[in-house]
C-alpha positions as a printed Julia matrix, in Angstrom:
313×3 Matrix{Float64}:
   8.17  -11.41   19.22
  10.37  -10.01   16.49
  11.79   -6.58   16.91
  10.84   -4.01   13.82
  13.13   -1.01   12.57
  11.05    1.6    10.85
  13.57    3.61    8.59
  12.17    6.5     7.59
   8.97    8.09    9.29
   6.92    9.98    6.44
   3.54    9.31    6.02
   4.19    5.82    5.25
   6.58    5.17    7.77
   4.83    6.45   10.44
   1.64    4.5     9.35
   3.92    1.03    9.37
   4.86    2.58   13.07
   1.2     2.16   13.92
   0.29   -1.22   12.28
   3.48   -2.97   14.0
   2.89   -1.14   17.73
  -0.84   -1.76   17.74
  -0.16   -5.62   17.21
   2.37   -5.78   20.02
   5.43   -5.3    17.89
   8.65   -3.38   19.74
   9.32   -0.51   17.05
  12.23    1.62   16.38
  11.95    4.6    14.21
  14.57    6.5    12.25
  14.57    9.58   10.38
  17.81   11.26    8.86
  15.88   14.65    9.07
  16.43   16.15   12.58
  13.23   16.05   14.6
  11.38   14.09   12.11
  11.18   10.6    14.14
  10.17   12.59   17.17
   7.46   14.63   15.47
   6.0    11.15   13.59
   5.65    9.65   16.86
   3.21   12.51   18.07
   1.43   12.39   14.91
   1.21    8.25   16.09
   0.04    8.82   19.47
  -2.94   10.77   17.61
  -3.54    8.21   15.22
  -3.6     5.42   17.66
  -6.43    7.17   19.88
  -8.17    7.99   16.67
  -8.08    4.13   15.55
  -9.21    3.34   19.18
 -12.0     5.29   18.87
 -13.06    3.0    16.04
 -12.65   -0.09   18.1
  -9.59   -0.91   15.76
  -7.11   -0.5    18.74
  -7.22   -1.82   22.13
  -4.25    0.18   24.02
  -3.05    3.12   22.34
  -0.89    4.04   25.21
   0.42    0.7    25.47
   1.32    0.91   21.57
   2.8     4.29   21.9
   5.21    3.12   24.6
   6.33    0.05   22.15
   7.28    2.77   19.91
  11.03    4.19   20.31
  13.12    6.99   18.64
  16.49    5.6    17.26
  19.38    7.9    17.36
  20.75    6.82   14.34
  20.67    3.77   11.39
  23.06    1.67   13.38
  20.59    2.35   16.16
  16.91    1.83   14.67
  18.76   -1.59   13.14
  20.46   -2.71   16.69
  18.21   -6.04   17.47
  15.6    -5.64   14.67
  14.33   -8.65   12.72
  12.46   -7.35   10.37
  12.81   -3.81    8.79
  10.23   -1.92    6.62
  12.51    0.87    4.59
  10.3     4.0     3.52
  12.85    6.08    1.85
  13.07    8.15   -1.42
  11.59    6.73   -4.21
  14.65    6.46   -6.59
  16.87    3.55   -7.55
  19.94    5.4    -6.32
  18.26    6.08   -2.63
  16.9     2.65   -2.47
  20.69    0.99   -3.8
  22.72    3.15   -1.11
  20.17    2.89    1.4
  19.93   -1.07    1.43
  23.73   -1.13    1.11
  24.38    0.51    4.43
  21.01   -1.48    6.2
  22.75   -4.96    4.33
  26.03   -3.87    5.99
  24.63   -3.1     9.69
  21.51   -5.45    9.97
  21.91   -8.89   11.61
  22.79  -11.77    8.83
  19.01  -13.17    9.35
  16.93   -9.75    9.45
  14.74   -9.39    6.9
  15.12   -6.19    4.68
  11.6    -5.11    3.2
  10.97   -1.61    1.17
   7.59   -0.01    1.01
   8.66    1.67   -2.84
   5.35    1.61   -5.12
   7.41    1.07   -8.19
  10.99   -0.29   -8.22
  11.23   -3.74   -8.27
  13.64   -5.58   -5.22
  16.01   -6.79   -8.05
  17.07   -3.5    -9.13
  18.24   -2.48   -5.65
  19.35   -5.65   -4.23
  21.37   -7.4    -7.07
  24.73   -6.41   -5.83
  24.52   -7.04   -2.29
  25.68   -9.95    0.2
  22.73  -10.49    1.88
  20.63   -9.8    -1.34
  18.79  -13.3    -0.13
  16.99  -11.58    2.59
  15.89   -8.79    0.29
  12.16   -7.99   -0.81
   9.54   -5.32   -1.65
   6.61   -5.01    0.73
   4.55   -2.72   -0.7
   1.7    -1.39    1.23
  -1.37    0.96    0.1
  -1.7     4.45    1.54
  -2.86    4.8     4.59
  -1.06    1.15    5.67
  -2.91    1.27    8.97
  -6.48    1.35    7.76
  -6.1    -0.47    4.12
  -4.37   -3.95    4.89
  -3.03   -5.33    1.9
   0.82   -5.62    1.19
   2.29   -7.0    -1.79
   5.18   -8.94   -1.05
   7.19   -8.84   -4.36
  10.61  -11.04   -3.88
  13.34  -10.35   -6.32
  14.47  -13.79   -8.2
  17.12  -14.65   -5.52
  14.87  -13.88   -2.33
  15.15  -17.03   -0.29
  11.52  -18.68    0.1
  12.2   -18.66    3.69
  12.2   -14.76    3.63
   9.27  -14.67    1.72
   7.54  -16.83    4.57
   8.96  -15.4     7.26
   7.96  -11.64    5.77
   4.24  -13.08    5.07
   3.83  -14.24    8.59
   4.89  -11.09   10.25
   2.46   -8.97    8.2
  -0.22  -11.29    9.0
   0.65  -10.61   12.52
   0.51   -7.31   12.53
  -2.87   -7.92   11.22
  -2.14   -7.25    7.33
  -3.41   -8.95    4.29
  -0.4   -10.11    2.53
  -0.34  -11.21   -1.5
   3.16  -12.52   -2.73
   4.07  -12.03   -6.31
   5.08  -15.43   -8.17
   7.41  -13.33  -10.28
   8.67   -9.51  -10.66
   6.42   -7.22  -12.38
   6.75   -3.05  -12.4
   4.35   -1.79  -10.51
   3.44   -5.12   -8.63
  -0.22   -5.91   -8.88
  -2.45   -3.09   -7.3
  -0.79    0.06   -9.26
  -1.16   -2.1   -12.62
  -4.87   -2.71  -11.93
  -5.51    0.92  -10.76
  -3.37    2.17  -13.56
  -5.88    0.76  -16.19
  -8.75    1.79  -14.4
  -7.26    5.56  -14.17
  -6.21    5.48  -17.92
 -10.14    4.62  -18.73
 -11.17    7.09  -16.3
  -9.2     9.67  -17.87
  -9.88    9.16  -21.48
 -13.58    8.83  -20.58
 -13.26   12.41  -19.29
 -11.09   13.49  -22.05
 -13.33   12.37  -24.96
 -16.53   13.97  -23.42
 -18.4    10.89  -22.73
 -18.89   11.52  -19.04
 -17.86   14.51  -16.21
 -14.98   13.58  -13.77
 -17.26   13.88  -11.04
 -19.66   10.86  -12.77
 -16.67    8.9   -12.95
 -15.8     9.16   -9.44
 -19.68    8.51   -8.64
 -19.41    5.45  -10.92
 -16.61    4.01   -8.75
 -17.92    5.08   -5.28
 -21.69    3.99   -5.66
 -21.24    1.21   -8.23
 -18.03   -0.79   -8.74
 -16.5     0.32   -4.99
 -19.31   -0.98   -3.27
 -18.68   -4.71   -4.67
 -15.37   -4.14   -4.74
 -15.07   -3.33   -1.06
 -15.74   -6.86   -0.06
 -15.41   -8.83   -3.38
 -12.7    -9.29   -6.28
 -13.24   -8.96   -9.84
 -12.71  -12.51  -10.26
 -15.54  -13.31   -7.1
 -17.59  -10.6    -8.71
 -17.92  -12.13  -11.98
 -18.62  -15.39  -10.58
 -21.55  -14.03   -9.85
 -22.89  -12.28  -12.65
 -23.67  -15.65  -14.65
 -25.21  -18.73  -13.99
 -22.26  -20.91  -15.0
 -20.07  -18.9   -12.82
 -16.58  -17.46  -14.55
 -16.19  -19.71  -17.52
 -19.97  -18.84  -18.37
 -19.34  -15.07  -18.16
 -16.48  -15.14  -20.01
 -18.38  -16.98  -22.75
 -21.07  -14.68  -22.67
 -19.28  -11.48  -22.44
 -15.74  -12.0   -23.3
 -16.29  -10.75  -27.44
 -17.8    -7.31  -26.08
 -14.74   -6.86  -23.27
 -12.59   -7.75  -25.82
 -13.87   -4.88  -28.06
 -13.92   -2.03  -25.54
 -10.46   -2.6   -24.38
  -9.27   -2.73  -28.05
 -11.06    0.71  -28.49
  -8.81    2.16  -26.25
  -5.74    0.93  -27.68
  -3.25    3.02  -29.67
  -5.04    6.65  -28.26
  -1.97    8.08  -26.91
  -1.35    8.69  -23.18
  -4.57    9.49  -21.28
  -2.8    11.74  -18.6
  -1.83   14.11  -21.6
  -1.94   17.8   -20.45
  -5.21   18.33  -22.76
  -7.44   15.84  -20.57
  -5.8    16.61  -17.35
  -7.13   20.51  -18.3
 -10.8    18.84  -18.97
 -10.72   16.73  -16.08
  -9.73   20.47  -13.81
 -12.46   22.69  -15.95
 -15.2    21.41  -13.89
 -13.43   20.12  -11.05
 -14.37   21.28   -7.97
 -12.39   22.61   -4.98
  -8.46   24.09   -5.41
  -5.89   21.78   -5.1
  -4.36   23.14   -2.26
  -2.49   21.57    0.78
  -5.07   22.94    3.3
  -8.13   20.72    1.06
  -5.81   17.94    0.61
  -5.46   17.35    4.44
  -8.91   18.33    4.95
 -10.29   15.46    3.04
  -7.32   13.1     3.84
  -8.84   13.24    7.29
 -12.06   12.28    6.24
 -11.24    9.77    4.13
  -9.1     8.02    7.08
 -12.14    8.16    9.4
 -14.32    6.4     6.72
 -11.89    3.91    5.96
 -11.34    3.17    9.65
 -15.09    2.96   10.08
 -15.34    0.7     6.82
 -12.26   -1.34    8.46
 -13.98   -1.79   12.05
 -17.3    -3.32    9.66
 -15.65   -5.47    8.16
 -13.83   -6.95   11.01
 -17.36   -7.64   12.32
 -18.62   -9.25    9.42
 -19.25  -12.54    9.17
 -16.82  -14.19    6.79
 -17.94  -15.2     3.66
 -19.13  -18.72    2.43
 -16.82  -21.18    0.57
């Protein structure tokens, strides 16, 4: 089985290590911060036990045994066939790190970045091994939300893309492949549109932030937890997607255009309106408490989805 190198052991890096190790991969973990990788490995051990409690991991002790802490970048890359990079989210940092990895990693090793917004062409263009570079963008937290956006550069080898997809699938992930580069990829672009409209609705006094959250959590989110937007509208008109568009496209178009030219929906005034009635402080303690609660709910949902029957074609 392909050996995995995790470069950067923060929130995303340790989640990736959890994913790969729990699916039988040998994982090497590296971080430039002293002691960070060791602390991450200890955190991963807790993650694995919690996942086992939900039936999502069969052998947590065996999984953690497959994770070793590397002594440096050269060590973490030694013998690795797939590298998942989780470094700082700047173009300069990506270019520098991928330059080093391209020199040190085996020639056939795939170099994937977890970046949320930076396209692969931006940090790989000048590299000798640019054909083996791509983006493998996860969703936080990757060990509980399995989607991975594979976003190759124009020069990424098609075989590299296919191999990356196979490795992610072997690790229990759900990879999608972008046919061409687009800033923000797919998920963040969809999320950005929804967020912008949510902020506008609050900023314009249409609804409270809490009620907008309820609309997604107890409305759209329930359907979207197991069906995508195209699958959803297919069921909302007798003749499927073409019928839906024929019936509702004019109304949908008017709604979309009504928000055009309204300026930045995330300006300070709108943010202040959101926070005016928002419950709870924005403290690190509260975020940690809510994150732990969210992860537990996501684990339970993931366990349910795995146990559910496959939908009919």
